[in-house]
N, C-alpha and C positions, 0 to 999 in steps of 0.2 A: 512492569510494563516495558516494552522494548522500544528501540529507536523507530522500527517500522510502525509500531502501534501508536506513536506520538505524531506521525507525519500527516498533516492535513492536506497539503497540496504537493502534487508530483507534477512538475512542469516539464513537458517533453520539449526538447530542442533539437532540430536537425544537426547531426554531428558534423556535417561538412560546412556549417555556418559558424565558424569560430567567433564571429562578431556577436551572433545571437547567444552563444553559449556564455560569453563574457557578460552580456547584459543580464541574462538569467541569473548568473551567480551574484550579480550586484543587486538583485531584486528581492522581493519578500517571500518567494517560494520556500517552503520548508525543505523540499528536495528537488534537485534538478536532475532530469533523466536525459543524458546524452544519447540520442537516438541513432542507431546504426542501421535500423530496419526500414520501416515503411516510408519514413520521411526523407530517405537518402536515395537518390538515383544510383543505378549500378555503377556508373562511371565515377562516382564520388565515394564509393565504399572505402577505399584505402585512405583517402583524406579524412573521412569521418572517424575511422578507427584511430588514426594518429592523433586527432584532436581529443578523443576520449582518453587515450593514454596520458596525454599531457595534462588534461584537466583533472584527472584522478590524482595525479602526483601533487597538484597544488591544493585541492580541497577534497581530501579522500572521504571524510565523513558525511559529506552532503551530497556527493555525486554518485548517482547510479548510472548504469549503462544498459540500454536495451540492445541486446545482441541480435544477430540474425538467427533464425530458427534452424533447428536441426534439419539436415538434408539440403540446405541452400548452398550455393557455391562459396559463401562467405563465412559460414558457421565456424569452420576449422581455424581460419585466420583470426577471427574474433576471439576464440577461446585461447589461442596461442599468445596473442598480444596482451590479453588481460590476466593471464595466469600469474598469480603471485602478487599482483598489484594491490595497492592499498585502497581499492575501491570500496565504497559502502556496500555495494552489491550489484548483481546483474538482474535485469528483467528478461525473462525467457519467454518469447512469444510461442504460441501454438504448442504448449506443453501437452504431451499425449503419452509418452513412453516413460514410466518410472526408471527403467534401466538407463535410458539416455540422460535423464536428468541427474541420476546418481553419478554417471560417468563425467558429466560436465562439472558437477560439484568437486569431484576428486581432482579433475584436471586443473581447475582454476583456483580452488580453495576459497572461493568467494560465496557469500550468502546469495541465495537465489530466490527471486520473487517470480513465481510462475503465472503465466497468463493463460487462462482457459478460453480458447477461441474455436472450439469444435465440439461436436457431439462426442467424438471419441475421447477428447480430453475430459469432458464433463462426466462421462461414464467412469473414467479412472481417477477422478479427483481425490477420492479418499486414499488410494494407493500413492498418488503423487505427493499428497500432504505428508506422508510418512516414509518416503523412499530414501531420505538422507537427512542427517542432522542439520546440514546447511540450507535446507529449505526454510526460508524465513517468512513465507506467506504465499497465498494463492488468491488471485483475483480474476474476475471476468474481463475479457476483451469483447465487449458486447456487440460491436459492429460486425465482426467476423463471426461471432457465435450465433447471432441472430440470422445471418446469412446462411450459415451451415444448417441451422435448424429450420430454415424457411419461415421464420417468424417475421412478420411485417411490422408489427407494433411492439417496440421494446418493452412496453408495459406488460407484455405477456411473458416476459422472462422471469417472472416471480419465482417459479419453481426452481429454475436453474440457479438463481441468486441464492435462494435458501439452501440449496444443496452445497454451494461453495462456502457459504457462512458456516454450515455445520461441519463440513470437512475441515476447515481451519480450526475451529474451536475444539473439535474432537481430537485433533493432533496437538493441542496445546499452542497453536499459533495465534497471532493477533487477528483481529477482524479483517476481512477483506477490504481492499481499496475499491471505491466505485469507479466505473469506466467513464471515459470522457463524454462530455456534453458537447455535441458537435455544432449546435446553433450558437455562434458567437454573439449574435445580436440579442439573444433572449436571456438576459441576466436574471429576470424574475423567475423564468422556468428553471434555470440552473439552481438558483437558491431553493426553490420549493422541492425540486427533485433530490437535491443533496440532503435536505432535511428529512425527506421521506426515506431515503436510503440509510441515513443514520438510525432512524427508527427501526429499520429492517435488519440491522446488525452490521452495517458497513461503517468503516471509519476512514476518512480521508478520500481524496478524489484525484484522479489524473486529469490534468488540464493541458490545453494546447495553445493557450494565449495568456499573457500576463494580466489581462483584464478579467479573467475568470478567478484569479486567486483570492481576491477579497471576498466575494460572496461564498466561495467554498470555505475559507477560514471562518466566516461568520456561522455557517451552518454546522461546522464540526467543532466549534468552541463553546463549551458550556456558558450559558449567560449568568449574570450575577445572582439572579434569583435562584437558579438551579444549583449553583455552588453553595449559596448560603443555606439552602434547604439541606443539602448533603452534609455540610459541616455541622449543622444543628443535629441532624440524626446521629452522626458519629460521636458528637459530644454526649449524646444521651445513652450511648452504649454502655459506658462504664457504670452508670447508675441504674440500669434496667434490672439487673440481677436475675435474668432468665434468658433462655435461648430465643424466645419470641415474646413480643409484648405489643401493646397498643400505646402509641406515643400521645403527646398532649394535643395533637391535631386529629386524633382519632384514626390514625393509620396503623394497620397491622404491620409489624416489623419482624422479620426473621433474618437468618444469616444471609440469604440470597439478597435481600433488600439492602443489608449493610454492605455487602460486597459491591453492589451497584453504586452506592453512595461513595465508597472508597475509591472506585474507579474515577468518578467525576472529580473528586478533590484532588486525587493524584494527577489527573490530566490537567486540571486548571493550574496547579502549582507548577507543573513542568512547563506549560505554555507561557506563564508569566515570568519564567526565568530564561536562561539561554538554553534552547533545545539541545540536549546532549548529542543527538545525531549530527549536529553541525561540526562536531570536533573529533569524535571517535568512530572509526569504522565498526560495523556489526561484525560479530564473529560467530563461531560454530554454534553457540548456544543462544544466539541472539533472537532466533525466531520463536523460542518457546516461552509460553506464559503459564503461570500456575493457576490463574483464575480467569 
């Protein structure tokens, strides 16, 4: 399992607000995303970029940077400033062109987390997932995606979400990260929606306020009963003596069920220790998973 695959919360922070970046790094978010794109007014783009460079130098394994998209006036300067930096990775908005993504990977040498925010990007998501070894994951940016698809109710994005889940897993990438929940006052809705998205193949969620971190962590952390059940199943593997069997609770168990239990146990063990992504930057093979 990769660093990306263990991250439950991705806290966006405006790059031109160094004070908020510092507070985010002192908080409980698994990853901090210094935003150079939507949250930063044009007049503050240079300031935000400088903050990102400084922040990455201090906490490289925990800090991601959302750069400005290809074709914007700031994309080239972002890539130049971050090339060769020990950043955990770059979030790339409005990913649509596999060739452009590959060129950005070659130029920066950084793992890339692509955001699908248009019908064009959704159509090309399978090609994007395999366009370069530094692609570390692909996730939806649902506000923009819904607008481009003219979908008024984000619950109708089920097909698009499933397509992105499948593209990730077919390419050996971690599960996609759920998009932001924009109603800051509705914590119950955030919790329920996050749990549903975990069931639908997502892991972790982008957040825009520190108050959203705790419910997101709760939704994407296996509870004690789930972990105990998974451990018991794995303990029974060595005594089963066959490729598939019925356990003492009457459940049919085959290699796919065992793999699911192993994922739960590995995740629980990693979350109860020091998350590895807080210390070591992802590298070229970081995006790939074998199961």
